[in-house]
N, C-alpha and C positions, 0 to 999 in steps of 0.2 A: 055073435058078431064081435070081432076083435078090432079095437081101434089102434091105429098106428101112431106111435108117438113121434112127433116132429119137433125139431129144434126151432127156436125162435130166430127170426131173421130180421135184421135192421131194415128200417124203411128206406134208407139210402140204397141198399142192395136191391131191394124190390123195385124201386123207381128206376134204377139204372137198367135192370133187366127188361122192364117194361118199355123204356125208351128205345132200347136196342131192338126189341122184338117188333115194335111198331114202325121201325125204320125212320124215326124222327130225331136220330142222334145229331144230324147235321144242324138242324135248327136249334136244338137244345144247346149244343156246344157253342153255336154262334152267340146265343144269349149270354152264356157264361163268359165269353170273350168280351162282349159289350159291358157286362158288369165289372169285369176286371179292368177295362179301360176307365170306367167311371171311378173306380177305387184308386187306381194308380195315378190318374191324372188330376183328380179332384175338380174337374171342370164339367161335370155332368149337366149342370144348369146352362152351360154355354154350348153344349153339343147339340147340333141340329139333326145331323144324319150320321148313321153308322153303317158300314158295309164291310163284309169280310169275304174274301175269295182267294183261294190258292196261296194262303199264307200272308196276304196283304190286307191289313186293316186300314180302311179309308175312313177318316173322320172329317166331317164338315163342322166348322165352328162359326159362331156368330160374331167373332171379334178378330180382326186382323192383327191387333196388338197381341192378343193372347196366343194366336197361331204362331206369331214370330217368336214369342218366348218359348213355347212348347217345341218349336222346330229345333231349337238348340239342344233339346233334351230327348230327341227321338230314340236314340240308342238306349238310354237309361229307362225310358218308358217301355220300350219293347221288352227289356230284361225284367222290369218289374211286373208287367202284365203276365209274362210267362212264369215268373216266380209265383204269382197269385194262382195261376192255373195249375201249377204243379201241386200246390197245397190244397186245391179244391177237390174234395172227394166226389163232387157231383159232375166234374168235367170228365167226359169219356175219353180216356187217353189212347184207347186202342182202335179208334175209328179211323180207317185208312183214308177216308175222304176228307177228313178235317184234321189239320195239324195245328201246331201253335203259331203264334204270330211271328213272322220273319221280317216283315217290313211294315212301317207305319207311314201313311200318307196323310198329311194335314191339308185341308182345303179351307 
């Protein structure tokens, strides 16, 4: 019996292949987008709901004052979220059903 030598593969690659094979890349990527929102905005503690569909990230906040402040920064926040996703090795960039954030709606 001859054993075949295989090269080591990083856990990131294995996980991404698994997520794609199981068909759960949409929910995986949505979670990565929500984490990018938390990091970019710094208001995870004030975020009540997160929803992402067709390029629109909808965020519900618990403070109208905070919402007003962030509303003035929506373009910068979208750019920062997408920058975080570009640098994220776990974000599946080739999923045709899920793309980056194009619009931010604050409620």
